[in-house]
N, C-alpha and C positions, 0 to 999 in steps of 0.2 A: 381372523384366527390368530390370537397375540401369540408371542414368542414361544410361551410356555406349552400351549397346546400343538405348536407347529413342532417344537422339537420332540415333543410326545409322540405325534403323528409319524414322524420320520424315522424314528427308533422302531416302532412298531411296525411300520411298511418295510424297511430292512430286513425285519424278522421274518414277517411273513413270507416276503419274496425268496429270502435263502431256505426258508423250510419247503417252500414250492418248487423251487430248481433244484435243490440236492438232496431233498427227501430226510432230511435231517430233524431230529428231535432238538429244538432251541430251547434252554431255559434262559430267559432273560435276566441278565444280571441288573442287580437293584441301580437307580440313577438318583442322582440328586437334581432336582429341578430347582431354579431359582426360584425362590418365594415360596417353595411347599415348606409344611411343617415337618413333614418326615417324607426319608426317600421312598419312592414307589418304582415299581417296576413299569416298565413302558405298556405291557398287555393288562396290569392291572388298571392305569390310568385309562386306557382305552375301555377296558370293562366299565369304570365309573362313567364315562360317557355316554355309554350305550351299548356298548358292544361293537363288534366287528364282525358282518356278516358276508362272505364271499359267495357271489352270485356269479355262476358260469352259464354263459351262453349255451341255448340246447344244443348247437352243433358239437359242443365239446364232449357231448355225453356219448355220440358215437366215433367221432373222428379217432383216428388213430388205429383202433383195431377194425380189422378189415371184415370179420363175419358179417356183422351186420349191413354194413355199406355195400359188399359186393353183391348182395341179394335185396337191393332196396328196389330195385325196377327203375334204377337209374343208369343211363349209359355209362359204361366202365372204360378208362383209356386208363392201359398199362405202360408203365413208364420206367424201363429196366435199365439201371446204370452199373458200371463196374468202377471200382477205385483203381487207377492205377498211375505209379510213378513212371516217368519215361526222361530220358534226355531230350531235350528239344532246342532247335538255334533261336537265337537273340541275336542282335547287333554286336559284334565283337566276340562271338563265340557260342559255345552250347551253356545250356543250364539245366540243373536239375528239377524238372517240373513235376507236378501232381495234377492229375486230370480226372475228369470223369469220362470215362469210357474212349479214352486214347486221345481225346482233342481238349483245344482251348478255344474259345467256352466249350462247354459241355452241351450235348445236345439239347436242342430246343423243343420243350414239350408245349403243345398247342392243345387246347380243350375249349368247350363251350361251356358256359355258366351254366351251373347245376349238374355237371358230369362228375363221376367220382373217380379220382385219380387213384390207382394203385401202383405205388413206387416200391421198386425192389433196389436195393443197393448190395452187390456181392463184391468183396474182397477177397481177390485170388490169393492162392496159398503162398506164393512168392511175393507176396506185397510186403516192404518192409515195416508198414505200420497201418493201424486201423485209421477207418473214415468213418464219417458219418454224411447225413444230409438234411438241411433243414431248409424246406421250401416255405418261401413267403407267403405263397398263394394259400397256404393251409391256415387253418385256425382251430389250434389244437395244443394242448400241453406239449413242451419240449421234451419232458421227461415222461415216459421212458422212451417215445419214438423216434426222437432225432439224435439218439445217444449215438455212440461208436459201435460199429458193427465190427466182429474180430475177426483177424485173419483166418482165410479160409470158409469163412459163414457168409451167410445171405440175412439181412434185415428187410423188413419191409411195414409198411403202414399206408392207410388210406385215409381220403378227407375228401370233402365236398368244395369243388372250386365255386364258391358262392360269388364272388364279386369280381367284377369282368376289369382287366387291365392288364399290365405286364410287372411282374414280380420275379425278383432273384431267388434262384435258389443257391445254395453254397456249402461247401464242407464245413459241418461243425467241428473239426478237428478230433480230437482224443478225449470227447466229453468236455469239450470247450478248450482243453488244453492245446495249444500251438493251432489255433484255429486261425489266425493271422497268417501264419507260414503256408497252411494248406490252401487258403484262399488265394493268398498273393502270389501262390506258386501255380494256381492256375485252376483249383476246384471250384469254378462257378459256372452260372447259366441263366436261362430264363424261362418261365412259364408264361405264355401267351392266353389268358383267358378271353375269349370273344365273348362279347355282349349276346345274350340269348337271342334278341330279336334283331341282331346284326350292329353294324356300323350306322352313322347316320351320314346323310350325303354331306358333301362339302360346299360351301360358300366361300368364294373369293371375292373380294371389293375390287369393283373396277371402275374407270368411269368412260363416259363417250363425250362427244363432242358434235352438236349439232347447230349450225347457223350461227357459229361463234358462243354458244350457251354450253358450258360444261354440266353435265349431270351423272348421278349415279349409274350404273351399270353393273349390278352382282349377278356374276357367274355361278351357276350351279354345276356340280360334277356329281356323280353317282358315287354311292358307299364301295363301289368294286374298284380297287385298285393295285397298283404294281407295288409290293412290300420289299422291305430290307430290314433288317435288324444289326445295329452297332450298340456293342459292349465296352465300354470304357474301363481300364484299371491301369496300375502301374506296377511297375518291376522294382524291387528292391534286391539286389544281386551283388555279390563279392564272390569272384575265383568261381562263378557256375554255382553258388549256393545261395539261399534266401539268406538276407542279412536283416535281423531285426532290429538293430541299431540304426540302419538305414530308415527303416520303415518307422520306429519312433521319432527320427529327427524330420520325417517328411522329405528325406533326401533321396530321389528316385533314381533310378539308373536308367528308366526310360518309361513312355508313356504307349499303352497298348491299345489299339480298338481291335475286337476280336481277337486277341491274343498275340497280336503282331505289330510291331512299330514299324510304321508305313509302309503297311500291309496292303495299301489301297493308292497306290501311285504307278505312274507309268512304269512299263518294262521295255526290254529291248525288243520285243514285237512292235511295240508302238514307236518306238525309234525308228525302226525300219520303215513302218509305214508310213510315219511323217517324215523322214528326212532321208530314205533308203539306207541309211546307216544304224546298224545296232547299236553300236557306240558311241552315239551322239544323244546325248539326254535332252527330252523335254523338259523335265521339270527339276527343280532345284537338288530335291533327294530321290535317289533311286536306288536304295541299297540292296534291292533283290531283282535285279536285273534279269539273271540269264535263266534260261530255259531249263537248264543243269539243276536248276533248283526244285523243279517238278513243283509240288503242292505249295512250296514257300514262293515262288515266284509273286511278286507283287502283282493286283489286276485292279482293271477300273470298275465302277459300277455306270452302267449306260440305262437311259430310258429315253422314250419320245417326250418333245414338248407337248404342250395343251392335255397332258394326261395327271389323273390324281397319281400322286405317290406318297405312298404311307411308311413312315420310319418307325418301327420299334425300337426305344433307345433305353439302354440301362447303365447309371453308375455303377459299377461294380468294386470302385476303388475306395480311396481314403481322401482323394483330394476333389473338389468341387467340379462340374465338368458345366460350362459356360456353352452351350451348344448352339452354333450359328452357322450359316451357309453364307460363304462368301460369294454374293452378287444374287441373291435371292433372300426374299421375306418368308418367313414360316407363316402361311395361311391359317393353321389352327394348332394348338397343343391341347392334348385330352390326356387327362390322367384321372384312373378309376372310372372311367366313363362317363366322367364330367368335362365338359371344355373350360379349360382355365384361360385361355387366350385366343384371339383372333387377328391376325395380322401383327407378328411381333419379329423382331430382329434376333433376339436371341432368348434363351430359356435357361435357367439355373439348375442344375441338378446336384443336389447333394448326395452324399454317400449312400446305397443302398437306396437310390429313387430312379425313377422311372418316368417315361412320358410316350405318347404316340404324336408323332408331328406329322400333319398332312401338309402336301407343298405340292402345288402346280408349276412347272418351270415354264415360265412364257416363251422364253425365247433360245433358240439354238446356241449353245455356248459349253465352254468349261466351268465348273463349279467345285468347291471344296467346302466339306463340313468339316468344321475344327472344334476343338474344345478351346475357346476364345481366352486361354490361357498362354500366355507366350512360350513359356518352359515347356507346357504341354503340346504344343504346336512343334516347337522344335526338337522334342523327343520322341515324335512317332504320332502324333494326334491329327493327322490331316488324312482326310479321304476325298480324293479326287474323283468327280462325276462328270459325266458328258451328257448332255441333254440334246437330242435329235442328231444330225448328221452335219455338223458345223465346220468340219476342218476338211478345206477341199484337197490338200496333198494327199490325205487319207483315202478320201472319197476315190481320187485319181488313181492310187496304186492298189486299192481293190478291186476296183475294173481290170487294171492290169493283170493281176493276180488270178483273176477268175476264170473258171474253166467250166466245161459241162460237167466234171466230176465234181468240182468243188465252185458253185456257184457264189462267191464270197459278196460280192456287192448286189446280188439278188436278194440275200438273205438280208443285209443290213438295210437297204430300201423297203423290204415288206416290213420290218419290225419298226421302221422310223428312226433306230438307232443303230448303233454299232453291236449291240447284242446279239443281234441277228447273224454278225459276222464271227463273234469273237465267244459270245456268252457273257453272263454275269458270273461272280463268285460265289460258287456253293455256299460257304460259310455266311455269306452276307444275306441268304435270302432263307426267310423262315419257312416251316411246312405251312402247307396252304389251309385256310379258312375258308370260311363261307362268303367272304368278299373278296377273294384274291384274283387278281389278274394274273395268269401264268406267263412266265418269261418264256421269251421266244428260245432261249438256249442258256445253259449254264455251263461254266468251266470249273475245273477241280482246283480247289483252294481252300488250304486251313493250316493251323498250327495245329499238327495232328500226326499221327504214326501213319505208315505207309498202308497199314492195314485199312484205316479210315479212309485215306484217298482212292484205295481201291474200292471200298464201298460206294462211294461216289461213283467213281467210273461204273460201277454194277447200275448204280442209279441213273445212268444215262448223261453223267458229266461229261464233258471234253476236256481230255489230257492235251492241254496247248503245246505240250512239249512233243507230243508225236504228232498232232494236228498241222501245226504251222509248218514244220520239215515237209512233210507229205503235199501241203499245198504248194508249197514254193517248187518242189520238184516236179509237180504235175505242171507248172507254169513255164517251166524249163529254167528256174533262178536257181 
Protein backbone atom coordinates (compact mmCIF):
# COMPACT_ATOMS: atom_id res chain seq x y z
CA UNK A 1 0.00 0.00 0.00
CA UNK A 2 1.49 3.38 -0.98
CA UNK A 3 1.83 6.31 1.39
CA UNK A 4 -1.25 8.08 0.06
CA UNK A 5 -3.61 5.18 0.64
CA UNK A 6 -1.95 4.33 3.96
CA UNK A 7 -2.73 7.85 5.19
CA UNK A 8 -6.32 7.65 3.98
CA UNK A 9 -6.91 4.28 5.62
CA UNK A 10 -5.42 5.50 8.92
CA UNK A 11 -7.74 8.52 8.96
CA UNK A 12 -10.73 6.35 8.16
CA UNK A 13 -9.84 3.87 10.87
CA UNK A 14 -9.64 6.64 13.47
CA UNK A 15 -13.04 7.96 12.42
CA UNK A 16 -14.67 4.54 12.53
CA UNK A 17 -13.09 3.64 15.87
CA UNK A 18 -14.12 6.91 17.46
CA UNK A 19 -17.68 6.48 16.30
CA UNK A 20 -17.82 2.90 17.55
CA UNK A 21 -16.37 3.66 20.95
CA UNK A 22 -18.08 6.91 21.78
CA UNK A 23 -21.28 6.73 19.76
CA UNK A 24 -20.54 10.05 18.06
CA UNK A 25 -21.66 11.13 14.63
CA UNK A 26 -18.45 12.28 13.01
CA UNK A 27 -18.14 14.48 9.98
CA UNK A 28 -14.74 13.97 8.46
CA UNK A 29 -12.95 17.23 7.69
CA UNK A 30 -11.57 17.54 4.14
CA UNK A 31 -7.93 16.58 3.95
CA UNK A 32 -5.35 17.28 1.32
CA UNK A 33 -3.50 14.21 0.18
CA UNK A 34 -0.12 14.72 -1.44
CA UNK A 35 -0.46 14.11 -5.15
CA UNK A 36 -4.25 14.40 -5.21
CA UNK A 37 -5.85 16.84 -7.64
CA UNK A 38 -8.58 17.95 -5.22
CA UNK A 39 -9.08 17.58 -1.48
CA UNK A 40 -11.24 14.59 -0.53
CA UNK A 41 -12.57 13.36 2.79
CA UNK A 42 -11.18 10.14 4.21
CA UNK A 43 -14.56 8.45 3.96
CA UNK A 44 -14.99 9.53 0.33
CA UNK A 45 -11.58 8.07 -0.46
CA UNK A 46 -12.54 4.78 1.18
CA UNK A 47 -15.77 4.75 -0.86
CA UNK A 48 -13.81 5.23 -4.07
CA UNK A 49 -11.67 2.21 -3.17
CA UNK A 50 -14.72 0.00 -2.85
CA UNK A 51 -16.16 0.98 0.50
CA UNK A 52 -15.65 -0.25 4.02
CA UNK A 53 -17.82 -3.07 5.31
CA UNK A 54 -17.87 -3.80 9.05
CA UNK A 55 -18.42 -7.50 9.75
CA UNK A 56 -19.21 -8.31 13.39
CA UNK A 57 -18.64 -11.88 14.66
CA UNK A 58 -21.80 -13.82 15.40
CA UNK A 59 -21.03 -13.87 19.14
CA UNK A 60 -21.35 -10.10 19.24
CA UNK A 61 -24.99 -10.28 18.27
CA UNK A 62 -26.05 -11.78 21.59
CA UNK A 63 -23.22 -10.86 23.97
CA UNK A 64 -23.88 -8.04 26.39
CA UNK A 65 -27.61 -8.29 26.82
CA UNK A 66 -28.56 -11.14 29.14
CA UNK A 67 -32.09 -12.00 28.02
CA UNK A 68 -31.10 -14.48 25.33
CA UNK A 69 -27.95 -15.90 26.88
CA UNK A 70 -29.51 -16.71 30.26
CA UNK A 71 -32.05 -18.88 28.43
CA UNK A 72 -29.68 -20.47 25.92
CA UNK A 73 -29.41 -23.89 27.64
CA UNK A 74 -25.73 -23.21 28.39
CA UNK A 75 -24.46 -23.41 31.98
CA UNK A 76 -24.64 -19.98 33.64
CA UNK A 77 -22.05 -18.76 36.14
CA UNK A 78 -23.04 -15.69 38.18
CA UNK A 79 -20.24 -13.29 39.06
CA UNK A 80 -21.37 -10.55 41.44
CA UNK A 81 -18.97 -7.74 42.30
CA UNK A 82 -19.09 -4.47 44.20
CA UNK A 83 -16.94 -1.41 43.59
CA UNK A 84 -15.52 -0.27 46.93
CA UNK A 85 -12.86 2.20 48.06
CA UNK A 86 -10.90 1.33 51.22
CA UNK A 87 -7.76 2.37 53.06
CA UNK A 88 -5.34 -0.56 52.95
CA UNK A 89 -1.74 -1.06 54.11
CA UNK A 90 1.39 -0.84 52.01
CA UNK A 91 5.04 -0.66 52.96
CA UNK A 92 5.59 2.67 54.68
CA UNK A 93 1.96 3.33 55.62
CA UNK A 94 -1.56 3.14 54.25
CA UNK A 95 -2.98 4.24 50.93
CA UNK A 96 -6.39 4.93 49.43
CA UNK A 97 -7.16 1.80 47.48
CA UNK A 98 -9.98 0.95 45.10
CA UNK A 99 -11.21 -2.63 45.09
CA UNK A 100 -13.59 -5.13 43.62
CA UNK A 101 -15.53 -6.54 46.58
CA UNK A 102 -13.10 -5.33 49.23
CA UNK A 103 -9.97 -7.16 48.08
CA UNK A 104 -6.92 -6.81 45.84
CA UNK A 105 -6.94 -8.56 43.46
CA UNK A 106 -10.69 -8.95 43.05
CA UNK A 107 -12.31 -12.39 43.34
CA UNK A 108 -11.19 -14.90 40.73
CA UNK A 109 -13.87 -16.10 38.34
CA UNK A 110 -13.43 -19.66 37.09
CA UNK A 111 -15.62 -21.11 34.37
CA UNK A 112 -15.54 -23.82 31.72
CA UNK A 113 -15.23 -23.01 28.04
CA UNK A 114 -18.73 -22.44 26.66
CA UNK A 115 -20.28 -21.23 29.92
CA UNK A 116 -22.34 -18.06 30.06
CA UNK A 117 -20.92 -15.48 32.47
CA UNK A 118 -23.54 -13.26 34.13
CA UNK A 119 -21.57 -10.35 35.61
CA UNK A 120 -23.13 -7.78 37.92
CA UNK A 121 -21.35 -4.75 39.35
CA UNK A 122 -22.94 -2.85 42.22
CA UNK A 123 -21.73 0.58 43.33
CA UNK A 124 -22.73 1.23 46.97
CA UNK A 125 -24.53 4.47 47.75
CA UNK A 126 -21.61 5.73 49.85
CA UNK A 127 -18.92 5.04 47.21
CA UNK A 128 -17.35 8.33 46.10
CA UNK A 129 -17.02 7.46 42.40
CA UNK A 130 -18.50 5.40 39.59
CA UNK A 131 -16.80 2.22 38.39
CA UNK A 132 -17.06 -0.16 35.43
CA UNK A 133 -15.76 -3.64 34.57
CA UNK A 134 -13.93 -4.62 31.40
CA UNK A 135 -13.63 -8.43 31.27
CA UNK A 136 -11.03 -9.52 28.74
CA UNK A 137 -12.55 -13.01 28.50
CA UNK A 138 -15.57 -11.48 26.76
CA UNK A 139 -16.05 -10.75 23.07
CA UNK A 140 -18.45 -7.86 22.82
CA UNK A 141 -18.67 -4.12 22.33
CA UNK A 142 -17.37 -2.07 25.23
CA UNK A 143 -20.25 0.38 24.75
CA UNK A 144 -22.71 0.28 26.37
CA UNK A 145 -21.94 -2.75 28.54
CA UNK A 146 -18.57 -1.88 30.07
CA UNK A 147 -19.36 1.74 30.86
CA UNK A 148 -19.54 3.33 34.29
CA UNK A 149 -22.19 2.18 36.73
CA UNK A 150 -23.82 5.02 38.66
CA UNK A 151 -23.42 5.31 42.41
CA UNK A 152 -26.18 3.40 44.17
CA UNK A 153 -26.97 1.30 41.09
CA UNK A 154 -26.15 -2.13 39.64
CA UNK A 155 -25.00 -2.84 36.10
CA UNK A 156 -24.92 -6.20 34.35
CA UNK A 157 -23.89 -7.91 31.18
CA UNK A 158 -23.53 -11.48 29.90
CA UNK A 159 -21.15 -13.19 27.55
CA UNK A 160 -20.04 -16.66 26.45
CA UNK A 161 -16.56 -17.67 27.62
CA UNK A 162 -15.56 -19.11 24.27
CA UNK A 163 -11.76 -19.23 24.47
CA UNK A 164 -9.86 -21.08 27.21
CA UNK A 165 -7.06 -19.33 29.07
CA UNK A 166 -6.39 -16.73 31.75
CA UNK A 167 -7.88 -13.27 31.28
CA UNK A 168 -7.63 -9.97 33.07
CA UNK A 169 -10.64 -8.04 34.23
CA UNK A 170 -10.34 -4.49 35.42
CA UNK A 171 -12.23 -1.31 36.21
CA UNK A 172 -12.90 0.79 33.14
CA UNK A 173 -12.93 3.95 35.25
CA UNK A 174 -15.60 6.53 34.66
CA UNK A 175 -16.18 5.76 31.00
CA UNK A 176 -12.41 5.39 30.49
CA UNK A 177 -11.56 8.59 32.41
CA UNK A 178 -9.27 7.84 35.39
CA UNK A 179 -9.10 4.17 34.37
CA UNK A 180 -5.39 4.15 35.22
CA UNK A 181 -6.11 5.36 38.76
CA UNK A 182 -8.81 2.78 39.39
CA UNK A 183 -6.79 -0.16 38.03
CA UNK A 184 -3.46 0.78 39.59
CA UNK A 185 -5.21 1.47 42.89
CA UNK A 186 -6.38 -2.15 43.00
CA UNK A 187 -9.38 -2.77 40.73
CA UNK A 188 -8.26 -5.83 38.79
CA UNK A 189 -8.64 -9.60 38.85
CA UNK A 190 -8.61 -12.65 36.59
CA UNK A 191 -10.99 -15.01 34.85
CA UNK A 192 -9.80 -18.59 34.34
CA UNK A 193 -11.56 -20.32 31.44
CA UNK A 194 -10.86 -24.05 31.65
CA UNK A 195 -10.77 -26.00 28.35
CA UNK A 196 -13.98 -27.88 27.68
CA UNK A 197 -12.06 -31.16 27.48
CA UNK A 198 -9.77 -30.37 30.43
CA UNK A 199 -6.07 -29.67 30.62
CA UNK A 200 -3.40 -31.78 28.95
CA UNK A 201 -1.11 -34.14 30.80
CA UNK A 202 2.38 -32.79 31.42
CA UNK A 203 5.52 -34.16 29.82
CA UNK A 204 8.85 -33.44 31.53
CA UNK A 205 12.16 -34.09 29.78
CA UNK A 206 14.55 -36.23 31.83
CA UNK A 207 17.47 -38.53 31.13
CA UNK A 208 18.64 -41.83 32.51
CA UNK A 209 21.92 -43.68 32.40
CA UNK A 210 22.51 -47.40 31.95
CA UNK A 211 25.87 -49.04 31.42
CA UNK A 212 27.47 -45.65 30.93
CA UNK A 213 25.04 -44.68 28.17
CA UNK A 214 22.73 -41.68 28.65
CA UNK A 215 19.29 -41.79 27.05
CA UNK A 216 16.07 -39.81 27.16
CA UNK A 217 13.59 -40.73 29.89
CA UNK A 218 10.51 -38.56 29.50
CA UNK A 219 8.21 -38.42 32.52
CA UNK A 220 4.46 -37.93 32.20
CA UNK A 221 2.21 -36.42 34.85
CA UNK A 222 -1.57 -36.35 35.04
CA UNK A 223 -3.40 -33.16 34.05
CA UNK A 224 -4.50 -32.92 37.69
CA UNK A 225 -2.38 -30.37 39.54
CA UNK A 226 -1.97 -28.30 42.68
CA UNK A 227 -2.83 -24.78 41.55
CA UNK A 228 -1.73 -21.26 42.46
CA UNK A 229 -2.54 -17.81 41.10
CA UNK A 230 -0.07 -14.91 40.96
CA UNK A 231 -0.98 -11.44 39.70
CA UNK A 232 1.67 -8.74 39.24
CA UNK A 233 1.21 -4.97 39.37
CA UNK A 234 2.84 -1.74 40.50
CA UNK A 235 1.95 0.93 43.03
CA UNK A 236 2.31 4.63 42.17
CA UNK A 237 1.62 6.43 45.42
CA UNK A 238 2.49 9.77 47.03
CA UNK A 239 1.23 10.63 50.51
CA UNK A 240 -1.24 7.76 50.42
CA UNK A 241 -2.84 8.69 47.10
CA UNK A 242 -2.42 7.56 43.51
CA UNK A 243 0.19 9.65 41.67
CA UNK A 244 -0.42 9.84 37.93
CA UNK A 245 2.86 11.68 37.43
CA UNK A 246 4.78 8.71 38.83
CA UNK A 247 2.81 6.37 36.59
CA UNK A 248 3.56 8.41 33.47
CA UNK A 249 7.25 8.39 34.39
CA UNK A 250 7.17 4.66 35.23
CA UNK A 251 8.49 5.57 38.67
CA UNK A 252 7.06 2.84 40.86
CA UNK A 253 6.50 3.10 44.58
CA UNK A 254 6.52 -0.68 44.81
CA UNK A 255 5.82 -3.92 42.97
CA UNK A 256 3.02 -6.13 44.26
CA UNK A 257 2.11 -9.78 43.88
CA UNK A 258 -1.57 -10.35 44.56
CA UNK A 259 -1.78 -6.78 45.84
CA UNK A 260 1.08 -6.90 48.36
CA UNK A 261 4.81 -6.19 48.33
CA UNK A 262 6.74 -9.17 49.72
CA UNK A 263 3.45 -10.83 50.65
CA UNK A 264 4.86 -14.35 50.18
CA UNK A 265 8.05 -14.40 52.26
CA UNK A 266 8.79 -15.92 55.69
CA UNK A 267 7.25 -14.46 58.84
CA UNK A 268 7.82 -14.66 62.59
CA UNK A 269 6.16 -18.10 62.77
CA UNK A 270 8.69 -19.51 60.32
CA UNK A 271 11.47 -17.77 62.25
CA UNK A 272 10.31 -19.53 65.41
CA UNK A 273 10.10 -22.92 63.74
CA UNK A 274 13.52 -22.52 62.11
CA UNK A 275 15.56 -20.76 64.79
CA UNK A 276 13.42 -20.85 67.93
CA UNK A 277 13.31 -17.05 67.83
CA UNK A 278 10.48 -15.03 66.28
CA UNK A 279 12.75 -12.02 65.78
CA UNK A 280 15.55 -13.81 63.92
CA UNK A 281 14.71 -13.49 60.23
CA UNK A 282 15.26 -16.22 57.64
CA UNK A 283 14.93 -14.06 54.51
CA UNK A 284 16.53 -10.77 53.54
CA UNK A 285 13.15 -8.98 53.42
CA UNK A 286 10.41 -9.80 55.94
CA UNK A 287 8.35 -6.63 56.36
CA UNK A 288 5.09 -8.38 57.31
CA UNK A 289 6.42 -10.51 60.19
CA UNK A 290 4.01 -10.11 63.08
CA UNK A 291 0.94 -12.23 63.79
CA UNK A 292 -0.68 -8.95 64.89
CA UNK A 293 -0.96 -8.10 61.19
CA UNK A 294 -3.54 -10.92 60.85
CA UNK A 295 -4.50 -11.36 57.18
CA UNK A 296 -1.61 -9.11 56.08
CA UNK A 297 1.11 -11.25 57.67
CA UNK A 298 3.26 -12.68 54.88
CA UNK A 299 2.96 -16.40 54.10
CA UNK A 300 4.84 -19.03 52.10
CA UNK A 301 3.69 -21.37 49.33
CA UNK A 302 4.10 -25.10 50.02
CA UNK A 303 3.82 -28.21 47.84
CA UNK A 304 5.28 -31.73 47.67
CA UNK A 305 8.04 -32.76 45.29
CA UNK A 306 7.36 -34.83 42.18
CA UNK A 307 3.90 -33.29 41.89
CA UNK A 308 2.36 -31.37 39.00
CA UNK A 309 2.05 -27.71 40.08
CA UNK A 310 0.09 -25.29 37.88
CA UNK A 311 0.53 -21.50 38.15
CA UNK A 312 -1.99 -19.08 36.65
CA UNK A 313 0.01 -15.88 36.11
CA UNK A 314 -1.27 -12.47 34.95
CA UNK A 315 0.59 -9.21 34.41
CA UNK A 316 -1.91 -6.60 35.55
CA UNK A 317 0.48 -3.65 35.45
CA UNK A 318 2.42 -1.28 33.23
CA UNK A 319 5.82 -2.97 33.40
CA UNK A 320 6.94 -6.26 31.82
CA UNK A 321 7.09 -9.40 33.96
CA UNK A 322 10.06 -11.69 33.32
CA UNK A 323 8.70 -14.70 35.20
CA UNK A 324 11.38 -16.98 36.56
CA UNK A 325 11.73 -19.54 39.36
CA UNK A 326 15.09 -19.42 41.07
CA UNK A 327 16.30 -23.03 41.18
CA UNK A 328 13.85 -24.55 38.67
CA UNK A 329 13.04 -24.81 34.98
CA UNK A 330 9.49 -24.11 33.85
CA UNK A 331 8.36 -27.37 32.27
CA UNK A 332 5.58 -25.92 30.11
CA UNK A 333 4.11 -22.54 29.18
CA UNK A 334 0.56 -22.42 27.84
CA UNK A 335 -1.35 -19.40 26.55
CA UNK A 336 -4.93 -19.62 25.23
CA UNK A 337 -4.77 -23.44 25.40
CA UNK A 338 -1.73 -23.53 23.10
CA UNK A 339 1.66 -24.72 24.31
CA UNK A 340 4.20 -21.94 23.73
CA UNK A 341 7.31 -23.45 25.30
CA UNK A 342 8.57 -26.57 27.04
CA UNK A 343 11.59 -26.44 29.31
CA UNK A 344 12.34 -22.72 29.61
CA UNK A 345 14.06 -20.64 32.27
CA UNK A 346 12.07 -17.39 31.98
CA UNK A 347 8.92 -16.24 30.21
CA UNK A 348 8.09 -12.65 29.29
CA UNK A 349 4.62 -11.22 29.92
CA UNK A 350 3.74 -7.78 28.64
CA UNK A 351 1.06 -5.62 30.18
CA UNK A 352 -2.32 -7.39 30.30
CA UNK A 353 -0.76 -10.70 29.26
CA UNK A 354 -0.99 -14.06 30.96
CA UNK A 355 0.18 -17.63 30.99
CA UNK A 356 -0.27 -21.00 32.62
CA UNK A 357 3.05 -22.33 33.89
CA UNK A 358 3.37 -26.03 34.73
CA UNK A 359 6.25 -27.14 36.94
CA UNK A 360 7.35 -30.31 38.70
CA UNK A 361 9.80 -29.63 41.53
CA UNK A 362 12.26 -32.52 41.60
CA UNK A 363 14.24 -31.75 44.72
CA UNK A 364 13.10 -30.74 48.21
CA UNK A 365 14.16 -27.18 48.85
CA UNK A 366 13.39 -23.49 48.88
CA UNK A 367 12.55 -21.77 45.58
CA UNK A 368 11.65 -18.19 44.68
CA UNK A 369 9.32 -17.06 41.88
CA UNK A 370 10.40 -13.61 40.75
CA UNK A 371 9.87 -10.96 38.16
CA UNK A 372 13.46 -11.10 36.93
CA UNK A 373 13.74 -7.33 36.80
CA UNK A 374 15.95 -6.41 39.71
CA UNK A 375 13.97 -3.26 40.48
CA UNK A 376 10.83 -5.38 40.68
CA UNK A 377 12.48 -8.02 42.89
CA UNK A 378 13.85 -5.48 45.35
CA UNK A 379 10.55 -3.58 45.50
CA UNK A 380 8.33 -6.57 46.24
CA UNK A 381 8.07 -9.18 43.46
CA UNK A 382 9.55 -12.18 45.28
CA UNK A 383 7.45 -15.24 46.14
CA UNK A 384 9.15 -17.82 48.36
CA UNK A 385 8.05 -21.43 47.91
CA UNK A 386 9.07 -24.61 49.72
CA UNK A 387 8.95 -28.03 48.05
CA UNK A 388 8.74 -31.09 50.28
CA UNK A 389 10.02 -31.13 53.86
CA UNK A 390 13.63 -29.99 53.39
CA UNK A 391 14.33 -28.03 56.58
CA UNK A 392 15.50 -30.25 59.45
CA UNK A 393 15.18 -27.58 62.17
CA UNK A 394 11.57 -26.94 61.22
CA UNK A 395 10.84 -30.66 61.13
CA UNK A 396 12.31 -31.09 64.61
CA UNK A 397 10.39 -28.12 66.02
CA UNK A 398 7.15 -29.28 64.43
CA UNK A 399 7.62 -32.69 66.04
CA UNK A 400 8.40 -31.08 69.41
CA UNK A 401 5.25 -28.92 69.48
CA UNK A 402 2.95 -31.67 68.20
CA UNK A 403 0.31 -32.89 70.64
CA UNK A 404 -2.67 -35.18 70.44
CA UNK A 405 -4.89 -32.14 69.99
CA UNK A 406 -2.59 -30.50 67.41
CA UNK A 407 -0.57 -33.19 65.54
CA UNK A 408 1.43 -30.66 63.55
CA UNK A 409 4.14 -32.96 62.25
CA UNK A 410 1.64 -35.63 61.26
CA UNK A 411 -0.19 -33.16 59.04
CA UNK A 412 3.04 -32.12 57.33
CA UNK A 413 4.20 -35.69 56.72
CA UNK A 414 0.80 -36.76 55.40
CA UNK A 415 0.75 -33.87 52.90
CA UNK A 416 4.39 -34.28 51.90
CA UNK A 417 4.93 -30.58 52.59
CA UNK A 418 4.47 -27.95 55.27
CA UNK A 419 1.03 -27.15 53.86
CA UNK A 420 -0.28 -29.91 56.11
CA UNK A 421 0.84 -27.92 59.15
CA UNK A 422 0.51 -24.28 58.12
CA UNK A 423 -1.71 -24.26 55.04
CA UNK A 424 -1.28 -22.31 51.81
CA UNK A 425 -2.33 -18.65 51.54
CA UNK A 426 -5.98 -18.37 50.57
CA UNK A 427 -5.50 -15.55 48.07
CA UNK A 428 -2.85 -17.51 46.14
CA UNK A 429 -5.26 -20.40 45.51
CA UNK A 430 -7.76 -20.12 42.63
CA UNK A 431 -11.24 -21.65 42.78
CA UNK A 432 -11.17 -25.36 41.97
CA UNK A 433 -11.58 -26.58 38.40
CA UNK A 434 -11.95 -29.97 36.74
CA UNK A 435 -8.22 -30.82 37.04
CA UNK A 436 -7.55 -29.41 40.50
CA UNK A 437 -5.79 -31.23 43.34
CA UNK A 438 -7.09 -29.92 46.65
CA UNK A 439 -4.71 -28.18 49.04
CA UNK A 440 -4.41 -29.95 52.39
CA UNK A 441 -5.15 -26.71 54.23
CA UNK A 442 -5.49 -22.97 53.63
CA UNK A 443 -4.54 -20.04 55.82
CA UNK A 444 -6.14 -16.61 55.92
CA UNK A 445 -4.20 -14.21 53.73
CA UNK A 446 -5.17 -11.26 51.54
CA UNK A 447 -4.81 -7.57 50.86
CA UNK A 448 -8.41 -7.13 51.90
CA UNK A 449 -10.89 -5.85 54.44
CA UNK A 450 -11.64 -7.64 57.70
CA UNK A 451 -14.98 -8.74 56.22
CA UNK A 452 -13.22 -10.58 53.40
CA UNK A 453 -10.82 -12.20 55.89
CA UNK A 454 -13.82 -13.33 57.96
CA UNK A 455 -15.33 -14.88 54.83
CA UNK A 456 -12.11 -16.86 54.30
CA UNK A 457 -12.36 -18.18 57.86
CA UNK A 458 -15.98 -19.14 57.25
CA UNK A 459 -14.77 -21.06 54.18
CA UNK A 460 -12.38 -23.11 56.31
CA UNK A 461 -9.16 -21.08 56.14
CA UNK A 462 -7.01 -21.11 59.29
CA UNK A 463 -6.33 -17.79 61.06
CA UNK A 464 -2.72 -18.52 62.01
CA UNK A 465 -2.66 -15.58 64.43
CA UNK A 466 -5.10 -17.62 66.54
CA UNK A 467 -3.99 -21.18 65.72
CA UNK A 468 -0.25 -20.82 66.39
CA UNK A 469 -0.57 -19.36 69.92
CA UNK A 470 -3.05 -22.14 70.73
CA UNK A 471 -0.63 -24.80 69.45
CA UNK A 472 2.26 -23.33 71.44
CA UNK A 473 0.14 -23.11 74.60
CA UNK A 474 -0.99 -26.72 74.23
CA UNK A 475 2.68 -27.73 73.88
CA UNK A 476 3.50 -25.81 77.06
CA UNK A 477 5.62 -23.17 75.31
